[in-house]
DSSP file (Angstrom, degrees, kcal/mol; ACC not computed):
  #  RESIDUE AA STRUCTURE BP1 BP2  ACC     N-H-->O    O-->H-N    N-H-->O    O-->H-N    TCO  KAPPA ALPHA  PHI   PSI    X-CA   Y-CA   Z-CA
    1    1 A Q              0   0    0      0, 0.0     2,-0.2     0, 0.0   113,-0.0   0.000 360.0 360.0 360.0 130.9  -10.3   -8.3   13.9
    2    2 A V        -     0   0    0     24,-0.2     2,-0.4    26,-0.1    24,-0.2  -0.505 360.0-156.5 -78.7 142.5   -8.1   -5.7   12.4
    3    3 A Q  E     -A   25   0A   0     22,-3.0    22,-2.1    -2,-0.2     2,-0.4  -0.961   7.8-163.2-115.4 137.6   -9.4   -2.5   10.8
    4    4 A L  E     -A   24   0A   0     -2,-0.4   113,-0.5   111,-0.4     2,-0.4  -0.952   5.3-173.8-121.2 137.9   -7.2   -0.7    8.2
    5    5 A V  E     -A   23   0A   0     18,-1.9    18,-2.8    -2,-0.4     2,-0.2  -0.968   8.1-155.7-137.1 119.4   -7.8    2.7    7.2
    6    6 A E  E     +A   22   0A   0     -2,-0.4     2,-0.3    16,-0.2    16,-0.2  -0.562  18.1 168.1 -92.8 152.4   -5.8    4.5    4.3
    7    7 A S  E     +A   21   0A   0     14,-1.8    14,-2.5    -2,-0.2   112,-0.1  -0.964  41.0  67.8-151.5 165.9   -5.4    8.2    4.0
    8    8 A G        +     0   0    0     -2,-0.3    11,-0.4     1,-0.2   111,-0.0   0.413  62.1 134.8 102.3  -1.5   -3.3   10.7    2.0
    9    9 A G        +     0   0    0     12,-0.1     2,-0.3     9,-0.1   112,-0.3  -0.171  22.1 119.1 -67.9 175.7   -4.8   10.2   -1.5
   10   10 A G  E     -d  121   0B   0    110,-1.0   112,-2.7   109,-0.1     2,-0.5  -0.982  60.7 -48.1 161.3-163.7   -5.7   13.1   -3.7
   11   11 A L  E     +d  122   0B   0     -2,-0.3     2,-0.3   110,-0.2   112,-0.2  -0.883  54.2 165.7-104.2 131.3   -5.2   14.9   -6.9
   12   12 A V  E     -d  123   0B   0    110,-2.4   112,-2.5    -2,-0.5     2,-0.1  -0.981  34.6-111.0-144.4 147.9   -1.6   15.6   -8.1
   13   13 A Q  E >   -d  124   0B   0     -2,-0.3     3,-2.1   110,-0.2    73,-0.2  -0.396  51.2 -83.1 -73.0 155.5    0.1   16.7  -11.3
   14   14 A A  T 3  S+     0   0    0    110,-1.9    73,-0.2     1,-0.2    -1,-0.1  -0.389 120.1  30.2 -62.1 139.1    2.3   14.3  -13.1
   15   15 A G  T 3  S+     0   0    0     71,-3.0    70,-0.7     1,-0.3    -1,-0.2   0.264  99.1 111.7  93.8 -10.3    5.7   14.4  -11.6
   16   16 A G    <   -     0   0    0     -3,-2.1    70,-2.4    70,-0.3     2,-0.3  -0.116  59.3-121.8 -87.4-170.8    4.4   15.2   -8.1
   17   17 A S        -     0   0    0     67,-0.2     2,-0.3    68,-0.2    67,-0.2  -0.922  18.4-173.3-135.0 156.8    4.4   13.2   -5.0
   18   18 A L  E     - B   0  83A   0     65,-2.2    65,-3.0    -2,-0.3     2,-0.5  -0.956  15.5-145.4-144.3 155.3    1.9   11.8   -2.4
   19   19 A R  E     - B   0  82A   0    -11,-0.4     2,-0.4    -2,-0.3    63,-0.2  -0.983  17.2-161.4-126.5 111.0    2.4    9.9    0.9
   20   20 A L  E     - B   0  81A   0     61,-2.6    61,-2.6    -2,-0.5     2,-0.4  -0.767   4.4-160.0 -91.9 139.9   -0.2    7.3    1.6
   21   21 A S  E     -AB   7  80A   0    -14,-2.5   -14,-1.8    -2,-0.4     2,-0.5  -0.914  10.3-161.8-123.0 147.9   -0.7    6.0    5.2
   22   22 A C  E     -AB   6  79A   0     57,-1.5    57,-1.8    -2,-0.4     2,-0.5  -0.986  12.5-167.4-126.7 115.9   -2.4    2.9    6.4
   23   23 A A  E     -AB   5  78A   0    -18,-2.8   -18,-1.9    -2,-0.5     2,-0.4  -0.929   7.1-153.5-114.3 134.2   -3.4    2.9   10.1
   24   24 A A  E     +A    4   0A   0     53,-2.1     2,-0.3    -2,-0.5   -20,-0.2  -0.845  16.2 173.0-105.0 135.6   -4.4   -0.3   11.8
   25   25 A S  E     +A    3   0A   0    -22,-2.1   -22,-3.0    -2,-0.4     2,-1.2  -0.886  53.7  32.7-134.0 168.2   -6.6   -0.7   14.7
   26   26 A G  S    S+     0   0    0     -2,-0.3     2,-0.3   -24,-0.2   -24,-0.2  -0.290 120.8  30.1  81.9 -48.6   -8.3   -3.5   16.8
   27   27 A R  S    S-     0   0    0     -2,-1.2   -24,-0.2   -24,-0.1     2,-0.0  -0.981  91.3-104.7-141.4 147.9   -5.4   -5.9   16.3
   28   28 A T        -     0   0    0     -2,-0.3    -3,-0.1     1,-0.1   -26,-0.1  -0.332  18.3-167.3 -65.1 151.9   -1.6   -5.3   15.8
   29   29 A V    >   +     0   0    0     45,-0.2     3,-2.7    -5,-0.1    -1,-0.1   0.338  62.6 104.1-111.1   1.3   -0.1   -5.7   12.4
   30   30 A S  T 3  S+     0   0    0      1,-0.3    44,-0.1    44,-0.2    -1,-0.1   0.708  82.9  44.6 -63.7 -20.5    3.4   -5.7   13.7
   31   31 A T  T 3  S+     0   0    0      2,-0.1    72,-3.9    43,-0.1     2,-0.3   0.192 105.7  78.2-104.7  12.5    3.9   -9.4   13.3
   32   32 A Y  E <  S-E  102   0B   0     -3,-2.7     2,-0.2    70,-0.3    70,-0.2  -0.882  81.4-110.8-123.4 155.7    2.3   -9.6    9.7
   33   33 A G  E     -     0   0B   0     68,-0.6    66,-2.5    71,-0.4     2,-0.3  -0.537  36.7-154.3 -76.5 150.3    3.4   -8.8    6.3
   34   34 A M  E     -EF  98  51B   0     17,-2.1    17,-2.7    64,-0.2     2,-0.3  -0.936  11.8-173.3-129.0 150.3    1.7   -5.7    4.8
   35   35 A G  E     -EF  97  50B   0     62,-2.4    62,-1.7    -2,-0.3     2,-0.4  -0.959  19.7-140.4-139.4 158.1    1.0   -4.7    1.2
   36   36 A W  E     +EF  96  49B   0     13,-3.1    12,-2.2    -2,-0.3    13,-1.6  -0.978  24.6 177.5-111.3 133.2   -0.4   -2.0   -1.0
   37   37 A F  E     -EF  95  47B   0     58,-2.5    58,-2.7    -2,-0.4     2,-0.3  -0.866   9.7-156.3-128.8 159.7   -2.5   -2.8   -4.0
   38   38 A R  E     -EF  94  46B   0      8,-2.7     8,-3.6    -2,-0.3     2,-0.4  -0.978   6.3-162.0-140.5 160.7   -4.2   -0.6   -6.5
   39   39 A Q  E     -E   93   0B   0     54,-1.7    54,-2.1    -2,-0.3     6,-0.2  -0.942   6.9-161.8-144.3 122.1   -7.2   -0.8   -8.8
   40   40 A A    >   -     0   0    0      4,-0.5     3,-2.2    -2,-0.4    52,-0.1  -0.610  45.2 -76.4 -95.6 157.6   -7.8    1.5  -11.7
   41   41 A P  T 3  S+     0   0    0      0, 0.0    -1,-0.1     0, 0.0     3,-0.1  -0.312 117.8   7.4 -57.1 130.2  -11.3    1.7  -13.4
   42   42 A G  T 3  S+     0   0    0      1,-0.3     2,-0.3    -3,-0.1    -3,-0.0   0.451 113.4 100.0  79.3  -3.2  -11.9   -1.2  -15.6
   43   43 A K  S <  S-     0   0    0     -3,-2.2    -1,-0.3     1,-0.1     2,-0.1  -0.742  74.6-103.6-114.2 162.6   -8.9   -3.0  -14.5
   44   44 A E        -     0   0    0     -2,-0.3    -4,-0.5     1,-0.1    -6,-0.1  -0.389  50.9 -83.9 -77.8 161.4   -8.0   -5.8  -12.1
   45   45 A R        -     0   0    0     -6,-0.2     2,-0.4    -2,-0.1    -6,-0.2  -0.379  50.3-155.3 -62.3 144.6   -6.4   -5.2   -8.7
   46   46 A E  E     -F   38   0B   0     -8,-3.6    -8,-2.7    -3,-0.1     2,-0.1  -0.976  15.9-116.3-129.4 134.3   -2.7   -4.9   -9.1
   47   47 A F  E     +F   37   0B   0     -2,-0.4   -10,-0.2   -10,-0.2     3,-0.1  -0.428  34.1 170.0 -60.7 136.7    0.1   -5.5   -6.6
   48   48 A V  E     -     0   0B   0    -12,-2.2    13,-2.4     1,-0.4     2,-0.3   0.705  55.8 -25.6-117.3 -60.4    2.1   -2.3   -5.8
   49   49 A A  E     -FG  36  60B   0    -13,-1.6   -13,-3.1    11,-0.2    -1,-0.4  -0.991  49.6-164.7-158.0 155.8    4.4   -3.0   -2.9
   50   50 A A  E     -FG  35  59B   0      9,-2.3     9,-2.5    -2,-0.3     2,-0.3  -0.963   2.5-162.6-142.7 159.3    4.8   -5.1    0.1
   51   51 A I  E     -FG  34  58B   0    -17,-2.7   -17,-2.1    -2,-0.3     7,-0.2  -0.995  22.2-121.8-140.9 146.3    6.9   -5.2    3.2
   52   52 A N    >   -     0   0    0      5,-2.2     3,-1.4    -2,-0.3   -20,-0.1  -0.318  44.3 -83.6 -88.7-177.8    7.6   -8.1    5.7
   53   53 A W  T 3  S+     0   0    0      1,-0.3   -21,-0.2   -22,-0.2    -1,-0.1   0.719 125.9  32.6 -57.6 -31.2    6.8   -8.0    9.4
   54   54 A N  T 3  S-     0   0    0    -23,-0.1    -1,-0.3    49,-0.1    20,-0.1   0.376 109.1-111.3-112.7   3.9    9.9   -6.2   10.6
   55   55 A G  S <  S+     0   0    0     -3,-1.4    -2,-0.1     2,-0.2    17,-0.1   0.515  84.5 119.8  82.0   5.6   10.5   -3.9    7.6
   56   56 A G  S    S+     0   0    0      1,-0.1     2,-0.4    -5,-0.0    -3,-0.1   0.696  71.7  44.2 -74.8 -18.3   13.7   -5.8    6.6
   57   57 A S        -     0   0    0      2,-0.0    -5,-2.2    -5,-0.0     2,-0.3  -0.990  65.1-178.1-128.6 135.2   12.4   -6.8    3.2
   58   58 A T  E     -G   51   0B   0     -2,-0.4     2,-0.4    -7,-0.2    -7,-0.2  -0.949   5.3-165.2-129.7 151.5   10.5   -4.8    0.6
   59   59 A Y  E     -G   50   0B   0     -9,-2.5    -9,-2.3    -2,-0.3     2,-0.3  -0.996   5.3-174.5-140.4 144.8    9.0   -5.7   -2.7
   60   60 A Y  E     -G   49   0B   0     -2,-0.4   -11,-0.2   -11,-0.2     2,-0.2  -0.970  28.7-115.1-135.6 146.9    7.8   -3.6   -5.6
   61   61 A T    >>  -     0   0    0    -13,-2.4     3,-1.7    -2,-0.3     4,-0.6  -0.611  43.0-109.3 -73.4 150.9    6.1   -4.2   -9.0
   62   62 A N  G >4 S+     0   0    0      1,-0.3     3,-0.8    -2,-0.2    -1,-0.1   0.785 111.4  63.5 -44.5 -44.6    8.3   -3.1  -11.7
   63   63 A S  G 34 S+     0   0    0      1,-0.2    -1,-0.3     3,-0.0   -15,-0.0   0.676 111.0  37.5 -68.8 -12.0    6.4   -0.1  -12.8
   64   64 A V  G X> S+     0   0    0     -3,-1.7     4,-2.6   -16,-0.2     3,-2.3   0.454  81.9 123.7-117.6  -2.1    7.0    1.7   -9.5
   65   65 A K  T << S+     0   0    0     -3,-0.8     4,-0.1    -4,-0.6    -3,-0.0  -0.397  81.7  18.3 -65.0 136.0   10.5    0.6   -8.5
   66   66 A G  T 34 S+     0   0    0      2,-0.4    -1,-0.3    -2,-0.1     3,-0.1   0.253 126.2  57.8  85.4  -8.8   12.7    3.6   -8.0
   67   67 A R  T <4 S+     0   0    0     -3,-2.3    17,-1.9     1,-0.2     2,-0.4   0.674  98.2  55.9-119.2 -34.3    9.6    5.9   -7.5
   68   68 A F  E  <  -C   83   0A   0     -4,-2.6     2,-0.4    15,-0.2    -2,-0.4  -0.841  59.1-166.7-111.5 140.1    7.7    4.3   -4.6
   69   69 A T  E     -C   82   0A   0     13,-2.6    13,-2.6    -2,-0.4     2,-0.4  -0.983   3.8-160.4-123.6 129.8    8.8    3.5   -1.1
   70   70 A I  E     +C   81   0A   0     -2,-0.4     2,-0.3    11,-0.2    11,-0.2  -0.883  21.8 158.8-105.7 139.5    7.0    1.3    1.4
   71   71 A S  E     -C   80   0A   0      9,-1.9     9,-2.6    -2,-0.4     2,-0.3  -0.959  19.9-151.3-150.3 167.3    7.9    1.5    5.1
   72   72 A R  E     -C   79   0A   0     -2,-0.3     2,-0.4     7,-0.3     7,-0.2  -0.955  13.6-155.6-141.2 160.7    6.3    0.7    8.4
   73   73 A D  E >>> -C   78   0A   0      5,-2.2     5,-2.0    -2,-0.3     4,-0.9  -0.890   9.7-174.5-134.1  99.8    6.3    1.8   12.0
   74   74 A N  T 345S+     0   0    0     -2,-0.4   -44,-0.2     1,-0.3   -45,-0.2   0.776  82.7  63.2 -77.7 -20.0    5.2   -1.1   14.1
   75   75 A A  T 345S+     0   0    0      1,-0.2    -1,-0.3    -3,-0.1   -45,-0.0   0.866 114.0  35.2 -54.6 -43.1    5.2    1.1   17.3
   76   76 A K  T <45S-     0   0    0     -3,-0.5   -52,-0.2     2,-0.1    -2,-0.2   0.452 107.4-123.4 -98.9  -3.6    2.5    3.1   15.6
   77   77 A N  T  <5 +     0   0    0     -4,-0.9   -53,-2.1     1,-0.2     2,-0.3   0.863  67.9 132.8  71.5  30.3    0.7    0.2   13.9
   78   78 A T  E   < -BC  23  73A   0     -5,-2.0    -5,-2.2   -55,-0.2     2,-0.4  -0.817  43.5-164.8-119.5 153.9    1.2    2.1   10.5
   79   79 A V  E     -BC  22  72A   0    -57,-1.8   -57,-1.5    -2,-0.3     2,-0.3  -0.981  16.8-162.2-135.1 127.8    2.4    1.4    7.1
   80   80 A D  E     -BC  21  71A   0     -9,-2.6    -9,-1.9    -2,-0.4     2,-0.4  -0.721  11.8-160.2-106.8 155.7    3.3    4.2    4.5
   81   81 A L  E     -BC  20  70A   0    -61,-2.6   -61,-2.6    -2,-0.3     2,-0.5  -0.866   7.9-161.8-136.2 107.6    3.7    4.4    0.8
   82   82 A V  E     -BC  19  69A   0    -13,-2.6   -13,-2.6    -2,-0.4     2,-0.5  -0.751   8.8-167.0 -85.2 130.3    5.7    7.3   -0.5
   83   83 A M  E     +BC  18  68A   0    -65,-3.0   -65,-2.2    -2,-0.5     2,-0.3  -0.969   9.9 175.6-127.4 114.0    5.0    7.8   -4.1
   84   84 A N        +     0   0    0    -17,-1.9   -67,-0.2    -2,-0.5   -68,-0.2  -0.754  59.5  24.5-110.6 156.8    7.3   10.1   -6.1
   85   85 A S  S    S-     0   0    0    -70,-0.7    -1,-0.2    -2,-0.3   -69,-0.2   0.924  85.7-158.4  59.6  43.5    7.5   11.0   -9.8
   86   86 A L        -     0   0    0    -70,-2.4   -71,-3.0    -3,-0.2   -70,-0.3  -0.245   9.4-159.0 -66.8 144.1    3.9   10.2  -10.2
   87   87 A K    >   -     0   0    0    -73,-0.2     3,-2.4   -72,-0.1     4,-0.3  -0.854  31.9-110.5-122.2 152.1    2.4    9.4  -13.7
   88   88 A P  G >  S+     0   0    0      0, 0.0     3,-1.9     0, 0.0    35,-0.3   0.858 117.0  64.4 -54.6 -30.6   -1.2    9.4  -15.0
   89   89 A E  G 3  S+     0   0    0      1,-0.3   -49,-0.0    33,-0.1    -3,-0.0   0.662  89.0  68.4 -73.1  -9.5   -1.1    5.6  -15.2
   90   90 A D  G <  S+     0   0    0     -3,-2.4    -1,-0.3     2,-0.0     2,-0.2   0.506  70.5 121.7 -77.9  -3.1   -0.7    5.5  -11.4
   91   91 A T    <   +     0   0    0     -3,-1.9     2,-0.3    -4,-0.3    31,-0.2  -0.443  41.2 104.3 -62.4 126.5   -4.2    6.8  -11.1
   92   92 A A  E    S- H   0 121B   0     29,-1.8    29,-2.8    -2,-0.2     2,-0.6  -0.966  76.3 -77.0-178.7 173.2   -6.2    4.2   -9.0
   93   93 A V  E     -EH  39 120B   0    -54,-2.1   -54,-1.7    -2,-0.3     2,-0.5  -0.861  47.8-149.1 -86.0 120.8   -7.8    3.4   -5.7
   94   94 A Y  E     -EH  38 119B   0     25,-3.1    25,-2.5    -2,-0.6     2,-0.4  -0.846  17.5-178.1 -97.6 130.4   -5.0    2.4   -3.4
   95   95 A S  E     -E   37   0B   0    -58,-2.7   -58,-2.5    -2,-0.5     2,-0.3  -0.981  16.5-143.5-130.8 142.0   -5.7   -0.1   -0.6
   96   96 A C  E     -E   36   0B   0     -2,-0.4    20,-2.0   -60,-0.2     2,-0.3  -0.668  20.7-173.1 -93.5 158.6   -3.5   -1.6    2.1
   97   97 A A  E     -EI  35 115B   0    -62,-1.7   -62,-2.4    -2,-0.3     2,-0.4  -0.985  19.1-138.0-153.4 154.9   -3.8   -5.2    3.3
   98   98 A R  E     -EI  34 114B   0     16,-2.2    15,-1.7    -2,-0.3    16,-1.1  -0.903  33.9-109.9-116.1 142.4   -2.5   -7.5    6.0
   99   99 A T  E     - I   0 112B   0    -66,-2.5    13,-0.3    -2,-0.4     4,-0.1  -0.328  21.8-116.9 -74.8 159.3   -1.4  -11.0    5.2
  100  100 A K  E    S+     0   0B   0     11,-2.1     2,-0.3     2,-0.1    12,-0.1   0.836  93.7  39.5 -62.4 -37.1   -3.3  -14.0    6.4
  101  101 A S  E >  S-     0   0B   0     10,-0.3     3,-1.2     1,-0.1   -68,-0.6  -0.793  88.9-100.1-120.0 150.8   -0.5  -15.4    8.6
  102  102 A M  E 3  S+E   32   0B   0     -2,-0.3   -70,-0.3     1,-0.2     3,-0.1  -0.408 105.0  13.5 -64.9 145.5    2.0  -14.0   10.9
  103  103 A F  T 3  S+     0   0    0    -72,-3.9     2,-0.3     1,-0.2    -1,-0.2   0.630  93.5 143.9  62.6  13.8    5.6  -13.5    9.7
  104  104 A Q    <   -     0   0    0     -3,-1.2     2,-0.4   -73,-0.3   -71,-0.4  -0.669  39.1-158.6 -88.3 133.5    4.3  -14.1    6.2
  105  105 A S        +     0   0    0     -2,-0.3     2,-0.3   -53,-0.1   -53,-0.1  -0.926  28.1 164.7-105.3 139.1    5.8  -12.2    3.2
  106  106 A A        -     0   0    0     -2,-0.4   -55,-0.1   -72,-0.2   -47,-0.1  -0.997  37.6-177.9-157.3 154.7    3.4  -12.1    0.2
  107  107 A L        +     0   0    0     -2,-0.3     2,-0.2   -57,-0.1    -1,-0.1   0.526  63.4  91.8-122.6 -20.6    2.7  -10.5   -3.0
  108  108 A L  S >  S-     0   0    0      1,-0.1     3,-1.5   -61,-0.1     4,-0.0  -0.577  71.8-136.0 -82.1 141.6   -0.5  -12.2   -4.1
  109  109 A A  G >  S+     0   0    0      1,-0.3     3,-1.9    -2,-0.2    -1,-0.1   0.832 104.7  65.0 -60.4 -32.9   -3.8  -10.6   -3.2
  110  110 A S  G 3  S+     0   0    0      1,-0.3    -1,-0.3     3,-0.0    -2,-0.0   0.521  94.7  61.6 -69.8  -4.1   -5.0  -14.2   -2.3
  111  111 A D  G <  S+     0   0    0     -3,-1.5   -11,-2.1   -12,-0.0     2,-0.3   0.352  94.8  71.4-102.0   5.0   -2.4  -14.2    0.5
  112  112 A F  E <   +I   99   0B   0     -3,-1.9   -13,-0.3   -13,-0.3     3,-0.1  -0.927  49.9 174.9-119.6 145.2   -4.0  -11.1    2.3
  113  113 A N  E     +     0   0B   0    -15,-1.7     2,-0.4    -2,-0.3   -14,-0.1   0.241  61.5  69.5-137.4   6.8   -7.3  -11.3    4.2
  114  114 A S  E     -I   98   0B   0    -16,-1.1   -16,-2.2  -113,-0.0     2,-0.3  -0.941  62.1-179.5-132.9 119.0   -7.7   -7.9    5.7
  115  115 A W  E     -I   97   0B   0     -2,-0.4  -111,-0.4   -18,-0.2   -18,-0.2  -0.844  22.4-137.8-117.6 144.7   -8.3   -4.9    3.6
  116  116 A G        -     0   0    0    -20,-2.0  -111,-0.2    -2,-0.3     3,-0.1  -0.454  34.6-110.1 -89.8 172.9   -8.8   -1.2    4.0
  117  117 A Q        -     0   0    0   -113,-0.5  -112,-0.1     1,-0.2   -22,-0.1   0.647  60.3-122.0 -82.2 -13.3  -11.5    0.6    2.0
  118  118 A G        -     0   0    0    -22,-0.1     2,-0.4   -25,-0.0   -23,-0.2  -0.005  12.0-114.3  97.8 157.9   -8.9    2.4   -0.2
  119  119 A T  E     - H   0  94B   0    -25,-2.5   -25,-3.1  -112,-0.1     2,-0.3  -0.998  27.7-116.6-137.9 140.0   -8.0    5.9   -1.1
  120  120 A Q  E     - H   0  93B   0     -2,-0.4  -110,-1.0   -27,-0.2     2,-0.5  -0.601  25.5-172.9 -85.4 127.8   -8.2    7.6   -4.5
  121  121 A V  E     -dH  10  92B   0    -29,-2.8   -29,-1.8    -2,-0.3     2,-0.5  -0.986   5.3-178.4-115.2 124.5   -5.0    8.7   -6.2
  122  122 A T  E     -d   11   0B   0   -112,-2.7  -110,-2.4    -2,-0.5     2,-0.6  -0.968   8.0-167.2-127.2 117.7   -5.5   10.8   -9.3
  123  123 A V  E     -d   12   0B   0     -2,-0.5  -110,-0.2   -35,-0.3     2,-0.2  -0.913  11.3-154.5-106.5 116.7   -2.5   12.0  -11.4
  124  124 A S  E      d   13   0B   0   -112,-2.5  -110,-1.9    -2,-0.6    -2,-0.0  -0.619 360.0 360.0 -91.7 150.2   -3.4   14.6  -14.0
  125  125 A S              0   0    0     -2,-0.2    -1,-0.1  -112,-0.2  -112,-0.1   0.419 360.0 360.0 -90.1 360.0   -1.1   15.0  -17.2
């Protein structure tokens, strides 16, 4: 079973940047699609970004396109999310996730079955 641990969250002013990292242990994630999701208080979990197994394809929700970048290092079993030009509406708990099947690309939360605990990102205005 894979364990996913996120890090890099924190408090930042609007316009600032953060780099989130997701470290996998127990099982490799190198042959799986990976995604980042977020959940703000009182709101449903929302897709943020995803990357296919070899990093050749990336996907973003419209609200973060041009500001966020997802990447992966399969040798290190890590997936990162670089967030620039942060806005107060980006405030949420950010979680990484692994797809259910190998070589699967997915954007729906229901297609992921391994989740980290999440890291808090707070953007002040």
